[in-house]
Short mmCIF file of the C-alpha atoms (twelve columns), coordinates in Angstrom:
data_MODEL
# 
_entry.id   MODEL 
# 
loop_
_atom_site.group_PDB 
_atom_site.id 
_atom_site.type_symbol 
_atom_site.label_atom_id 
_atom_site.label_alt_id 
_atom_site.label_comp_id 
_atom_site.label_asym_id 
_atom_site.label_seq_id 
_atom_site.Cartn_x 
_atom_site.Cartn_y 
_atom_site.Cartn_z 
_atom_site.pdbx_PDB_model_num 
ATOM 1   C CA . MET A 1   -40.053 2.119  25.796 1 
ATOM 2   C CA . GLY A 2   -39.735 5.794  26.618 1 
ATOM 3   C CA . ARG A 3   -36.723 7.143  28.404 1 
ATOM 4   C CA . PHE A 4   -35.292 10.433 29.552 1 
ATOM 5   C CA . LYS A 5   -32.400 11.860 27.590 1 
ATOM 6   C CA . GLY A 6   -29.347 12.783 29.570 1 
ATOM 7   C CA . ASN A 7   -27.588 16.119 29.231 1 
ATOM 8   C CA . LYS A 8   -25.178 16.264 26.307 1 
ATOM 9   C CA . LYS A 9   -22.584 18.106 28.340 1 
ATOM 10  C CA . SER A 10  -21.617 17.734 31.939 1 
ATOM 11  C CA . THR A 11  -21.261 20.679 34.254 1 
ATOM 12  C CA . GLY A 12  -17.513 20.280 34.110 1 
ATOM 13  C CA . SER A 13  -17.448 20.944 30.367 1 
ATOM 14  C CA . GLU A 14  -19.417 24.180 30.436 1 
ATOM 15  C CA . LYS A 15  -17.848 26.999 28.506 1 
ATOM 16  C CA . PRO A 16  -16.773 30.049 30.506 1 
ATOM 17  C CA . SER A 17  -19.026 33.077 30.413 1 
ATOM 18  C CA . LEU A 18  -17.240 35.699 28.344 1 
ATOM 19  C CA . THR A 19  -17.338 39.148 29.941 1 
ATOM 20  C CA . HIS A 20  -14.645 41.253 28.256 1 
ATOM 21  C CA . PHE A 21  -12.094 41.262 25.453 1 
ATOM 22  C CA . LEU A 22  -8.683  42.783 24.792 1 
ATOM 23  C CA . CYS A 23  -8.482  44.689 21.537 1 
ATOM 24  C CA . LEU A 24  -7.023  47.383 19.352 1 
ATOM 25  C CA . PRO A 25  -9.943  49.639 18.384 1 
ATOM 26  C CA . ILE A 26  -9.819  50.681 14.723 1 
ATOM 27  C CA . ILE A 27  -12.216 53.596 14.796 1 
ATOM 28  C CA . THR A 28  -10.779 56.994 15.681 1 
ATOM 29  C CA . SER A 29  -11.866 60.506 14.779 1 
ATOM 30  C CA . ALA A 30  -9.402  60.363 11.891 1 
ATOM 31  C CA . SER A 31  -10.239 56.901 10.536 1 
ATOM 32  C CA . ARG A 32  -14.003 56.976 10.971 1 
ATOM 33  C CA . PRO A 33  -15.039 59.049 7.905  1 
ATOM 34  C CA . GLU A 34  -13.229 56.853 5.371  1 
ATOM 35  C CA . ILE A 35  -14.253 53.534 6.949  1 
ATOM 36  C CA . GLU A 36  -17.851 54.652 7.411  1 
ATOM 37  C CA . ALA A 37  -18.103 55.723 3.767  1 
ATOM 38  C CA . SER A 38  -16.626 52.399 2.620  1 
ATOM 39  C CA . LEU A 39  -19.021 50.408 4.810  1 
ATOM 40  C CA . ASN A 40  -22.022 52.366 3.548  1 
ATOM 41  C CA . THR A 41  -21.002 51.770 -0.063 1 
ATOM 42  C CA . PHE A 42  -20.523 48.064 0.614  1 
ATOM 43  C CA . LYS A 43  -23.811 47.766 2.480  1 
ATOM 44  C CA . GLY A 44  -25.754 49.530 -0.253 1 
ATOM 45  C CA . SER A 45  -24.343 47.153 -2.837 1 
ATOM 46  C CA . VAL A 46  -24.676 43.788 -1.098 1 
ATOM 47  C CA . THR A 47  -27.950 44.163 0.819  1 
ATOM 48  C CA . ALA A 48  -30.253 45.563 -1.864 1 
ATOM 49  C CA . SER A 49  -31.989 42.229 -2.375 1 
ATOM 50  C CA . ALA A 50  -31.533 40.797 1.091  1 
ATOM 51  C CA . ALA A 51  -33.655 43.031 3.332  1 
ATOM 52  C CA . SER A 52  -36.736 40.830 2.937  1 
ATOM 53  C CA . GLN A 53  -34.832 37.560 3.377  1 
ATOM 54  C CA . SER A 54  -35.053 36.912 7.118  1 
ATOM 55  C CA . PRO A 55  -34.609 33.436 8.631  1 
ATOM 56  C CA . ALA A 56  -37.611 31.999 10.440 1 
ATOM 57  C CA . ASP A 57  -37.638 32.724 14.144 1 
ATOM 58  C CA . ASP A 58  -37.842 29.064 15.126 1 
ATOM 59  C CA . ALA A 59  -35.640 27.550 12.416 1 
ATOM 60  C CA . GLU A 60  -33.302 24.907 13.815 1 
ATOM 61  C CA . GLU A 61  -31.474 23.882 10.653 1 
ATOM 62  C CA . ASP A 62  -28.548 25.846 9.291  1 
ATOM 63  C CA . MET A 63  -29.558 28.139 6.450  1 
ATOM 64  C CA . ILE A 64  -27.325 29.124 3.531  1 
ATOM 65  C CA . ALA A 65  -27.993 32.540 1.993  1 
ATOM 66  C CA . THR A 66  -26.501 34.039 -1.141 1 
ATOM 67  C CA . SER A 67  -26.989 37.675 -0.145 1 
ATOM 68  C CA . ILE A 68  -26.277 39.565 3.061  1 
ATOM 69  C CA . HIS A 69  -28.987 40.651 5.464  1 
ATOM 70  C CA . PRO A 70  -28.441 44.317 6.495  1 
ATOM 71  C CA . LYS A 71  -28.261 43.408 10.186 1 
ATOM 72  C CA . ALA A 72  -25.317 41.105 9.519  1 
ATOM 73  C CA . ILE A 73  -23.095 44.027 8.546  1 
ATOM 74  C CA . ARG A 74  -21.329 45.365 11.605 1 
ATOM 75  C CA . PRO A 75  -21.777 49.016 12.571 1 
ATOM 76  C CA . VAL A 76  -18.710 51.162 12.044 1 
ATOM 77  C CA . GLY A 77  -18.262 51.889 15.753 1 
ATOM 78  C CA . THR A 78  -17.729 48.208 16.572 1 
ATOM 79  C CA . LEU A 79  -14.688 47.584 14.375 1 
ATOM 80  C CA . HIS A 80  -11.595 46.385 16.216 1 
ATOM 81  C CA . PHE A 81  -8.852  43.757 16.248 1 
ATOM 82  C CA . THR A 82  -9.499  41.218 19.001 1 
ATOM 83  C CA . LEU A 83  -6.370  39.970 20.783 1 
ATOM 84  C CA . GLY A 84  -8.198  37.701 23.218 1 
ATOM 85  C CA . VAL A 85  -11.451 37.171 25.081 1 
ATOM 86  C CA . MET A 86  -11.862 37.223 28.843 1 
ATOM 87  C CA . SER A 87  -13.993 35.714 31.581 1 
ATOM 88  C CA . LEU A 88  -13.416 38.031 34.523 1 
ATOM 89  C CA . ASP A 89  -14.888 38.553 37.956 1 
ATOM 90  C CA . ASP A 90  -14.292 41.879 39.697 1 
ATOM 91  C CA . THR A 91  -10.945 40.804 41.128 1 
ATOM 92  C CA . LYS A 92  -9.556  39.571 37.817 1 
ATOM 93  C CA . LEU A 93  -10.941 42.605 36.002 1 
ATOM 94  C CA . ALA A 94  -8.999  44.851 38.376 1 
ATOM 95  C CA . ALA A 95  -5.887  42.771 37.717 1 
ATOM 96  C CA . ALA A 96  -6.396  43.075 33.960 1 
ATOM 97  C CA . VAL A 97  -6.801  46.837 34.166 1 
ATOM 98  C CA . ASN A 98  -3.688  47.144 36.324 1 
ATOM 99  C CA . LEU A 99  -1.674  45.076 33.865 1 
ATOM 100 C CA . LEU A 100 -2.930  47.185 30.971 1 
ATOM 101 C CA . LYS A 101 -1.766  50.354 32.680 1 
ATOM 102 C CA . GLU A 102 1.621   48.894 33.624 1 
ATOM 103 C CA . LEU A 103 2.589   47.733 30.115 1 
ATOM 104 C CA . ASP A 104 5.601   49.437 28.582 1 
ATOM 105 C CA . LEU A 105 4.063   49.669 25.125 1 
ATOM 106 C CA . LYS A 106 6.957   51.579 23.596 1 
ATOM 107 C CA . SER A 107 9.430   48.856 24.561 1 
ATOM 108 C CA . ILE A 108 7.071   46.146 23.312 1 
ATOM 109 C CA . LEU A 109 6.661   47.934 19.981 1 
ATOM 110 C CA . ASP A 110 10.424  48.478 19.679 1 
ATOM 111 C CA . ARG A 111 11.004  44.755 20.230 1 
ATOM 112 C CA . ALA A 112 8.327   43.964 17.648 1 
ATOM 113 C CA . SER A 113 10.221  46.112 15.148 1 
ATOM 114 C CA . LEU A 114 13.450  44.195 15.720 1 
ATOM 115 C CA . GLU A 115 11.707  40.801 15.666 1 
ATOM 116 C CA . ARG A 116 10.017  41.698 12.420 1 
ATOM 117 C CA . VAL A 117 13.286  42.705 10.750 1 
ATOM 118 C CA . SER A 118 15.191  39.606 11.904 1 
ATOM 119 C CA . GLY A 119 12.376  37.108 11.360 1 
ATOM 120 C CA . HIS A 120 10.779  38.431 8.182  1 
ATOM 121 C CA . GLU A 121 11.182  35.319 6.029  1 
ATOM 122 C CA . THR A 122 9.733   32.923 8.601  1 
ATOM 123 C CA . GLU A 123 6.826   35.159 9.580  1 
ATOM 124 C CA . SER A 124 5.864   35.905 5.999  1 
ATOM 125 C CA . LYS A 125 5.193   32.235 5.340  1 
ATOM 126 C CA . VAL A 126 2.950   31.900 8.362  1 
ATOM 127 C CA . LEU A 127 1.230   35.285 8.318  1 
ATOM 128 C CA . ASN A 128 0.712   35.904 4.645  1 
ATOM 129 C CA . GLU A 129 -2.344  38.113 5.084  1 
ATOM 130 C CA . ASP A 130 -0.727  40.480 7.561  1 
ATOM 131 C CA . PHE A 131 2.563   41.399 5.929  1 
ATOM 132 C CA . VAL A 132 3.486   42.340 2.389  1 
ATOM 133 C CA . GLY A 133 6.655   43.560 0.710  1 
ATOM 134 C CA . GLU A 134 10.259  43.420 1.782  1 
ATOM 135 C CA . ALA A 135 11.310  43.719 5.396  1 
ATOM 136 C CA . PRO A 136 12.363  47.252 6.295  1 
ATOM 137 C CA . SER A 137 15.498  47.911 8.265  1 
ATOM 138 C CA . ALA A 138 15.275  48.965 11.904 1 
ATOM 139 C CA . ALA A 139 16.523  52.429 10.962 1 
ATOM 140 C CA . GLU A 140 13.622  52.872 8.554  1 
ATOM 141 C CA . ILE A 141 10.907  52.510 11.201 1 
ATOM 142 C CA . PRO A 142 12.126  54.342 14.330 1 
ATOM 143 C CA . HIS A 143 9.318   55.462 16.628 1 
ATOM 144 C CA . ARG A 144 6.768   55.542 13.812 1 
ATOM 145 C CA . PRO A 145 3.101   55.287 14.903 1 
ATOM 146 C CA . LEU A 146 1.486   51.924 14.247 1 
ATOM 147 C CA . ALA A 147 -0.404  52.411 10.978 1 
ATOM 148 C CA . LEU A 148 -2.018  50.016 8.524  1 
ATOM 149 C CA . ASP A 149 -4.308  49.629 5.536  1 
ATOM 150 C CA . LEU A 150 -7.578  47.722 5.627  1 
ATOM 151 C CA . LYS A 151 -8.328  46.004 2.341  1 
ATOM 152 C CA . GLY A 152 -10.146 43.062 0.793  1 
ATOM 153 C CA . LEU A 153 -12.744 40.619 2.070  1 
ATOM 154 C CA . GLN A 154 -11.916 37.181 3.472  1 
ATOM 155 C CA . SER A 155 -13.870 34.380 5.092  1 
ATOM 156 C CA . MET A 156 -13.361 32.937 8.546  1 
ATOM 157 C CA . HIS A 157 -14.683 29.570 7.312  1 
ATOM 158 C CA . PRO A 158 -14.948 27.762 3.957  1 
ATOM 159 C CA . SER A 159 -16.300 30.522 1.728  1 
ATOM 160 C CA . GLN A 160 -19.221 28.503 0.386  1 
ATOM 161 C CA . LYS A 161 -20.633 28.114 3.903  1 
ATOM 162 C CA . THR A 162 -19.488 30.869 6.204  1 
ATOM 163 C CA . SER A 163 -20.946 33.196 8.808  1 
ATOM 164 C CA . ILE A 164 -18.104 35.707 9.158  1 
ATOM 165 C CA . LEU A 165 -16.424 37.906 6.556  1 
ATOM 166 C CA . TYR A 166 -13.592 40.208 7.520  1 
ATOM 167 C CA . ALA A 167 -10.997 42.661 6.295  1 
ATOM 168 C CA . ALA A 168 -7.386  41.853 7.134  1 
ATOM 169 C CA . PRO A 169 -4.788  44.472 8.045  1 
ATOM 170 C CA . THR A 170 -1.800  45.207 5.844  1 
ATOM 171 C CA . ASP A 171 1.103   46.516 7.907  1 
ATOM 172 C CA . HIS A 172 3.947   47.650 5.685  1 
ATOM 173 C CA . THR A 173 6.382   47.882 8.614  1 
ATOM 174 C CA . GLY A 174 5.649   44.352 9.812  1 
ATOM 175 C CA . ARG A 175 5.351   45.332 13.475 1 
ATOM 176 C CA . LEU A 176 1.638   44.783 14.060 1 
ATOM 177 C CA . TYR A 177 1.525   41.006 14.387 1 
ATOM 178 C CA . PRO A 178 4.549   40.509 16.701 1 
ATOM 179 C CA . PHE A 179 3.319   43.480 18.755 1 
ATOM 180 C CA . CYS A 180 -0.096  41.846 19.154 1 
ATOM 181 C CA . LEU A 181 1.418   38.469 19.993 1 
ATOM 182 C CA . ALA A 182 3.473   40.089 22.757 1 
ATOM 183 C CA . LEU A 183 0.381   41.792 24.187 1 
ATOM 184 C CA . GLN A 184 -1.587  38.571 24.010 1 
ATOM 185 C CA . LYS A 185 1.187   36.695 25.810 1 
ATOM 186 C CA . ALA A 186 1.403   39.310 28.574 1 
ATOM 187 C CA . PHE A 187 -2.267  38.785 29.452 1 
ATOM 188 C CA . SER A 188 -2.200  35.009 28.910 1 
ATOM 189 C CA . ASP A 189 0.757   34.639 31.250 1 
ATOM 190 C CA . LYS A 190 -1.348  36.237 33.986 1 
ATOM 191 C CA . ASP A 191 -4.269  33.899 33.210 1 
ATOM 192 C CA . LEU A 192 -6.438  36.817 32.100 1 
ATOM 193 C CA . LEU A 193 -7.445  35.456 28.670 1 
ATOM 194 C CA . VAL A 194 -9.666  32.481 27.911 1 
ATOM 195 C CA . SER A 195 -7.449  29.702 26.590 1 
ATOM 196 C CA . ASP A 196 -7.524  29.421 22.806 1 
ATOM 197 C CA . ASP A 197 -4.905  27.364 20.962 1 
ATOM 198 C CA . ARG A 198 -5.739  28.790 17.534 1 
ATOM 199 C CA . LYS A 199 -3.211  31.064 15.857 1 
ATOM 200 C CA . LEU A 200 -4.058  34.711 16.361 1 
ATOM 201 C CA . LYS A 201 -5.843  36.011 13.273 1 
ATOM 202 C CA . LEU A 202 -6.022  39.784 13.187 1 
ATOM 203 C CA . HIS A 203 -9.243  40.760 11.478 1 
ATOM 204 C CA . ALA A 204 -11.875 43.466 11.378 1 
ATOM 205 C CA . THR A 205 -15.265 41.768 11.199 1 
ATOM 206 C CA . ILE A 206 -17.370 43.256 8.409  1 
ATOM 207 C CA . VAL A 207 -20.143 40.652 8.287  1 
ATOM 208 C CA . ASN A 208 -21.345 38.297 11.029 1 
ATOM 209 C CA . THR A 209 -24.631 36.517 10.344 1 
ATOM 210 C CA . ILE A 210 -25.172 35.790 14.021 1 
ATOM 211 C CA . TYR A 211 -26.633 39.286 14.277 1 
ATOM 212 C CA . ALA A 212 -29.210 38.509 11.577 1 
ATOM 213 C CA . LYS A 213 -30.398 35.126 12.778 1 
ATOM 214 C CA . GLY A 214 -34.090 34.716 13.593 1 
ATOM 215 C CA . ARG A 215 -35.093 35.875 17.026 1 
ATOM 216 C CA . ARG A 216 -37.796 37.779 18.805 1 
ATOM 217 C CA . LYS A 217 -37.970 41.363 17.632 1 
ATOM 218 C CA . PRO A 218 -36.633 43.819 20.209 1 
ATOM 219 C CA . GLU A 219 -38.935 46.384 21.693 1 
ATOM 220 C CA . LYS A 220 -39.000 49.751 19.993 1 
ATOM 221 C CA . PRO A 221 -36.702 52.168 21.841 1 
ATOM 222 C CA . LYS A 222 -38.526 54.499 24.178 1 
ATOM 223 C CA . THR A 223 -38.486 58.146 23.213 1 
ATOM 224 C CA . ASN A 224 -39.492 59.874 26.432 1 
ATOM 225 C CA . ASN A 225 -36.852 62.239 27.773 1 
ATOM 226 C CA . GLN A 226 -34.277 61.073 25.269 1 
ATOM 227 C CA . LEU A 227 -30.963 62.792 24.709 1 
ATOM 228 C CA . SER A 228 -28.713 62.616 21.665 1 
ATOM 229 C CA . ASN A 229 -26.323 59.653 21.452 1 
ATOM 230 C CA . ILE A 230 -27.815 57.654 24.325 1 
ATOM 231 C CA . PRO A 231 -26.225 54.185 24.544 1 
ATOM 232 C CA . THR A 232 -28.510 51.177 25.115 1 
ATOM 233 C CA . ARG A 233 -27.685 47.471 25.210 1 
ATOM 234 C CA . THR A 234 -28.215 45.612 21.956 1 
ATOM 235 C CA . GLN A 235 -30.333 42.506 21.550 1 
ATOM 236 C CA . ASP A 236 -29.076 39.108 22.724 1 
ATOM 237 C CA . ALA A 237 -27.039 38.327 19.612 1 
ATOM 238 C CA . ASP A 238 -24.571 41.095 20.355 1 
ATOM 239 C CA . THR A 239 -22.911 39.460 23.321 1 
ATOM 240 C CA . ALA A 240 -20.246 36.816 23.698 1 
ATOM 241 C CA . GLN A 241 -21.733 34.767 20.839 1 
ATOM 242 C CA . GLY A 242 -19.939 36.932 18.304 1 
ATOM 243 C CA . HIS A 243 -16.525 36.483 19.897 1 
ATOM 244 C CA . GLY A 244 -14.044 33.837 20.846 1 
ATOM 245 C CA . PRO A 245 -13.539 30.140 20.169 1 
ATOM 246 C CA . TYR A 246 -17.191 29.271 20.892 1 
ATOM 247 C CA . ALA A 247 -18.873 31.656 18.444 1 
ATOM 248 C CA . ASN A 248 -21.490 30.015 16.230 1 
ATOM 249 C CA . ALA A 249 -24.210 31.167 13.861 1 
ATOM 250 C CA . PRO A 250 -27.031 29.095 12.321 1 
ATOM 251 C CA . LEU A 251 -27.307 31.293 9.224  1 
ATOM 252 C CA . LYS A 252 -24.561 30.558 6.706  1 
ATOM 253 C CA . LEU A 253 -23.555 32.552 3.665  1 
ATOM 254 C CA . ASP A 254 -22.227 31.454 0.286  1 
ATOM 255 C CA . ALA A 255 -19.685 34.243 -0.064 1 
ATOM 256 C CA . ARG A 256 -17.569 33.008 -2.960 1 
ATOM 257 C CA . SER A 257 -18.698 35.667 -5.427 1 
ATOM 258 C CA . LEU A 258 -18.512 38.432 -2.804 1 
ATOM 259 C CA . ILE A 259 -14.961 37.531 -1.825 1 
ATOM 260 C CA . GLU A 260 -13.881 37.590 -5.445 1 
ATOM 261 C CA . LYS A 261 -15.641 40.897 -6.124 1 
ATOM 262 C CA . TYR A 262 -14.226 42.650 -3.056 1 
ATOM 263 C CA . ALA A 263 -10.739 41.104 -3.069 1 
ATOM 264 C CA . ASP A 264 -9.139  44.494 -3.733 1 
ATOM 265 C CA . TYR A 265 -11.715 46.679 -1.991 1 
ATOM 266 C CA . VAL A 266 -10.131 49.464 0.056  1 
ATOM 267 C CA . TRP A 267 -11.877 50.088 3.375  1 
ATOM 268 C CA . ALA A 268 -9.302  52.607 4.551  1 
ATOM 269 C CA . GLU A 269 -5.630  53.415 4.158  1 
ATOM 270 C CA . ASN A 270 -3.019  54.626 6.616  1 
ATOM 271 C CA . ILE A 271 -5.125  54.019 9.731  1 
ATOM 272 C CA . THR A 272 -3.155  54.994 12.815 1 
ATOM 273 C CA . LEU A 273 -3.997  52.746 15.763 1 
ATOM 274 C CA . ASP A 274 -4.107  54.935 18.837 1 
ATOM 275 C CA . ARG A 275 -4.995  52.754 21.839 1 
ATOM 276 C CA . LEU A 276 -5.138  49.315 23.457 1 
ATOM 277 C CA . ALA A 277 -8.382  48.641 25.308 1 
ATOM 278 C CA . ILE A 278 -10.299 46.225 27.502 1 
ATOM 279 C CA . CYS A 279 -13.937 46.282 26.427 1 
ATOM 280 C CA . GLU A 280 -17.148 44.829 27.793 1 
ATOM 281 C CA . MET A 281 -18.840 42.125 25.768 1 
ATOM 282 C CA . GLY A 282 -22.048 43.325 24.128 1 
ATOM 283 C CA . ALA A 283 -22.028 46.389 21.931 1 
ATOM 284 C CA . LYS A 284 -24.417 49.176 22.860 1 
ATOM 285 C CA . LYS A 285 -26.686 50.964 20.462 1 
ATOM 286 C CA . ILE A 286 -26.219 54.688 20.050 1 
ATOM 287 C CA . LEU A 287 -29.498 56.557 19.581 1 
ATOM 288 C CA . ASP A 288 -30.086 60.038 18.291 1 
ATOM 289 C CA . GLY A 289 -32.563 62.473 19.812 1 
ATOM 290 C CA . ASP A 290 -35.448 60.839 17.947 1 
ATOM 291 C CA . GLY A 291 -34.663 57.346 19.156 1 
ATOM 292 C CA . ASN A 292 -33.121 56.159 15.889 1 
ATOM 293 C CA . VAL A 293 -30.102 53.857 16.047 1 
ATOM 294 C CA . VAL A 294 -27.169 55.697 14.500 1 
ATOM 295 C CA . ASP A 295 -24.303 53.402 15.539 1 
ATOM 296 C CA . GLU A 296 -23.113 50.775 18.012 1 
ATOM 297 C CA . LYS A 297 -19.961 50.587 20.077 1 
ATOM 298 C CA . TYR A 298 -18.359 48.579 22.854 1 
ATOM 299 C CA . THR A 299 -17.832 50.098 26.271 1 
ATOM 300 C CA . GLU A 300 -14.133 50.548 26.984 1 
ATOM 301 C CA . VAL A 301 -13.541 49.664 30.622 1 
ATOM 302 C CA . ALA A 302 -9.960  50.868 30.357 1 
ATOM 303 C CA . SER A 303 -7.570  51.926 27.623 1 
ATOM 304 C CA . VAL A 304 -4.017  53.158 27.178 1 
ATOM 305 C CA . GLN A 305 -2.535  55.198 24.359 1 
ATOM 306 C CA . LEU A 306 -0.191  53.548 21.880 1 
ATOM 307 C CA . PRO A 307 3.204   55.100 21.148 1 
ATOM 308 C CA . THR A 308 3.095   57.948 18.646 1 
# 
C-alpha cells in the first residue's frame, strides 16, 4: 500500500544559513605573484586530462575521480585561513564588526608568542602540521610580523575518497595557531560564530570538488557597458556549501598519488599576513573588459590590519 514519506529532518534540526566567515586572507600585493605562479603550474599539471571529465548534471551517486577538474581548483584571490563561519542578521553583523575593530591584536599576538614558547612541547604533539622546529625564545620574536610558508598538499578526508585538498601553513615562530585560537574564542564568546566542536585546522583550500559538481551551466556574462575588473556573483556552488561543518560534495577524488607527488611542493614562502577580515559567503567573479573571468574573491565587509 502506498504511503507518503515524512521529512527526514524536522524544522528544529535545520542547519543555520551561513552568511559570513572570519578569516585571515592570504593574498596580498606581495604574496600574490608567487602563489599565483605556483597555482598555475599546479593546475597545468593536474588538469591536463580532466577538462573533459565532467560529472553528469543529474547524478545522485557519489563519483570518484582520479584527476582534477579545472573548476575544482580555487582561484588565487579566494585563498584564506578560515577561523569560523557565521550566521548573522544585520544586528549581529554590526556586533561582529564592532568586535573586530575593538580587538587589541598586538596584545593578542604578544600573548600568543608567550604561550607558544611556554607550551611548545604540548602544542607540537597536537598541531603537527602547523609548527616545525624548536621553540624560539620570547626575545627572538619581538614584534615580528606574522609570516609563514605555504607548502605541501594534504587531504581533508581519507585521501582515497576526498573532496578537499589544502596547503597547511608552516609558522616558524609558532605564534599563528594560538593567535588564531584566541581570535576564534573572542568571537565565539560573543556568540558570533556557528558552533563547531572540531579542532581548528588552519588550511588554504587548493582543491574543492564542490565547485566542479554537475549543475546547470551559468549564463554567459553580459558584455554591454562592461568595465575592467567588474565583480559578479559566482554560481550556486560558491556559497556556504564550501565552508563550515556542513560542507559536502558529491564528487570525490582519489588523491593518494597527488598528495605524495606534491608533499614538498612550495606554494609560497615568507608570506606576511596583513589583516583579519569578516567576509561575505559566496566569492564573486572578477571580469576583465571583455567579460572574461580573471579571478574570484570574497567581499570583505570589514577588516583590520595585523601588527607589523
